[in-house]
N, C-alpha and C positions, 0 to 999 in steps of 0.2 A: 445491790449497788450496780451502777453502770460505769464502765470504763470508756475511754475515748473512742474505742472502736465498736461501741454499742453491743457489748455483751452484758447481760444481767448475770451477776454472780452471787450466789449465796455461800458465804464462808462458814465453816464449822471449826472455829479455832481450837476447841478442845480435841478434835480429831485430826487436826492438821490437814484438812481437806476442804474442797470447794466444788460446787457444781455450777456450770455456766450454760446459758442459752443465748444464741445470736438473736438480737432484737432488731426488728424493722422500725418500730416506733412505740412510744408510750401512748396508750389510748385514753387513759384516765388515771386520776390520782385524787385521793380525798383522805382527810382525817375525820373518821366518824367519831361518835361519842366514845367508842371503846377501843379503836385500833386504826392503824394506818393502812389504807387499801390502795393498791396499784393494779392496773391492768395493762399488759403489754401485748403487742402483736409480735410473735417470734417468726423466724424464717422457716423453721421446720416443725415446730410443736403447736402451731395454731396460736390461740390466745392463752395467756398466762396470767393467773391471779396470784398476787403477792400480798401477804398480810404481815405487817410489822417486819418487813425485810425478808420473810421466809416464803419460799415457793409453796403454794397450796395446791393448785390444780392447773393442768394444761388440757387443751382440747385433745391432744394426741394420746395421752396416756392415763387419763383419769379413770378409765374403766378398770384397771387393776385394783385400785383402792376401793372404789364404790362397790364393785362386785364382791370383793373378798371380805369386806366388813359387813355385808348383808346376807348373801346367799348361804354361806356355811352355817350360820346360826339358824336361818329360816328353814333349812332342810335338815336340821338336827332336832329342832323343837317338834313334838308330835303333831301339833295343830296350831300354828301361830295365827291368831286372829287380831290381836291388839298389839301394835308396835309403836314405841316412842323413839324418836331420834333426837338426842340431845346434841345441839350444834347442827352441823350439816347444812349450813346456810346456803351452800351452792346448789342444794337440792338433788344432787346426783344419787345420794343414798336413798332418798325418798323415792326417786324414780325406780330404783332397783327393788325396793321393798314392795312397791305397788304392782310389780309384775306378778306377784304371787296371788292367785285367785282366793286363797284362804284368808287373806288379810282383809278384815272388815273396817279397820280404822288405823291410820298412820298419822300420828301427831309429831310434827317437827317443831322443836322448841329451840330457837336460837336467839341469843340476847341482842344480836346486831342485825337489824332489818336491812341495813345497807348492803350486806353481803348478798342477800337474796335478790335485792333489786338490781345489783350489778350483774349477778349471774343471769338474770332474765334478759339483760341486754347483750352480754358478751358470751354467755354460754347457754343459749336458749334450748339446746338439745338436752341439757341436764334438767331443765325446768318443765319438760313436756307433760309431766304428771301433776303439776301444781294445782290444776283445776279439776283433778279427779275428785268425785264426790266423797271418796274415802279419806282424802287428804285434809289435814287441819294444820295450818301454819300459824304458829304463835311466836311473837317476838318479845319474849320475857326471859327471866332468869331460870335456866333449866335446873339448877341446883335447888332452888326454892320450889319449883314445880314438883320435883320428885319428893322433896321433904314433906310437902303438903298433901301428897296423894293418898288415897284410901288403899287399904289392903286389897289384894287381888284385882288391881286396876289394869294390869298390863301383862302381856306374855313375854315380850322381848324388849329390852332397852338397848339401843345402839348409841354408843357415845362416840360421835363423829366430831372430835374436837381438834383444835390446834394443839401445839406442844404445851406442856404443863407450865405455862407462864401466863401472866395477865388474867383475863376473864376465865381461862380454862384451868387455872391452878387447882381450884376446889373440886374439879371433876376427877382428880386422881387421889382423893382422900378416903380414908376408912369411913368417915362419917357419911360421905356420899354413897359408898357401896352399901352401908347399913340401911340407908334410906331406900336404895334400889331393892335390896332383899325384902324389905318390909312391904313394898307395894307390888311385888311380882306375884304371879299366880303359881300354882302348884309346881309346874315344870319350867318356871320362868328362868330367864337367863339375861345377863348383861354382857354385851360384847363391846370392847373398847380398843381403839387403835393404841398400840403399845410400843411405838417407835422401832428402832433398829436393834436387833440382837447383837449386831457387830459393835455398835457404839454405845448402847444404852442398857446394858445388862443390869446395872444398879437400879434403874427406874423400873424395869420389868420385874425384878425381884421385889421391890417395894410394892408394886401394884399387886402381885400375886399374894404377898403376905397380907396386904390390906383386904383383899377379896376374901381370903380364907378366914381372917379374923372377923369379917362381917357376917359369917355364916355360910358362905358358899364353900362346899366341900369338893366340888368337881370343877377343875380348871383345865383349860386347853389353850395353849398358844399356837397359832398357825402362822405360816410364813408365806410371803409372796413378793414378787419384784415390784419396785416402784422407783424408777430411775430418777424422778424429780426430787426425791427425798434423800437426806444424808445417808450415804453408803449404797443407795440403790436397792436396799434389801429391807423390807418392812415387815411388821407383824401386827396381829390383832389377838387379844386375849379374851376368851369366853369364860365366864363364871356362871355356873348353873346350879339350880336347886335339883334338877333332874339328871338323868343319865346322858352323858355326852357321847357315849359310844353308839347310840342308836341313830346313825345317819340313815335318812330315808333315801337310800341310793336309787331305788327304782323310780321314785317320784322325781328325783333329780334327773335321771336318764331320760325321763319322759316329760320334762318340763315344757309347758306350753308357751314358752317365750324364748327369745334369743339372748345370748350373752356373747361377749367378745373373748373373754378369757376363761371364765368359770365353767366347769362341767364336773361330772362325777369323779373322773380321774384326777383332776386338779384338786378337788376337795380332799380326796384321800392323800394325795401327795403333800398337800399343805400341812397335814397333821403330823408328818414325819418330823421327829425331833433331832436336831443336830447333836452330835456326841457331846460337845462342850456344854450345850444347853441341858442335856440330861444329867450330866455330872453336876452342874451348878445347882440344880433343883431336885436332885435325887429321884429322878423319874425312871 
């Protein structure tokens, strides 16, 4: 919401907190078939995308999220060739995935095409890999896509979704994780944004339980800053059929592409588990 002095504020009533950005102007607004979309020009964070009243990405800080939801998994899998991105309509995660030379195919499945079309206009830097011959953009139901997939179809599934409300609700369910497990290859893994450990421990616990019940025996939650999101401290959780301890550190150190935040030291640091988190999940 905007107040009279032109600050966009996302309130988190259950946490008694809010985050605000000073706005220059509203650039665009639309009610798509699925959600309410807004684009603002901010004073210090570049452009800002808001979906259903919640901050999604800004020009200034999106690299934290996009790099950390993609590279840790891709440098843990022994040979990632086929990657699906469920959601991810702003295309930033797709861009990061396609930086990896081993990736032969990256399919992005987002139900709302309007998110991508707006990103192409207001966040063109995130969409620079959309025309890569390895990229395949589909605007369909990602839950159904996974459910209908054949076994051994994919190596990594990245669930780059909004919060577990509206179209994204089913992406946090045990049924969805079972379908992921069924179509993943031998060392396959699913990685999903898992909200804030400071504010959403119940959700993280439910996700981890559902992933385990779906057949995944190896879980790892990693942590990273994301000031745009509630609490400023975010997480992603990886569930794998294979060994999550086999970080390809040398490949990461010698990566043939640039990142803004992610590197081998950040990868290892992100895996450190806070004491309250270890106690909550008996780690």
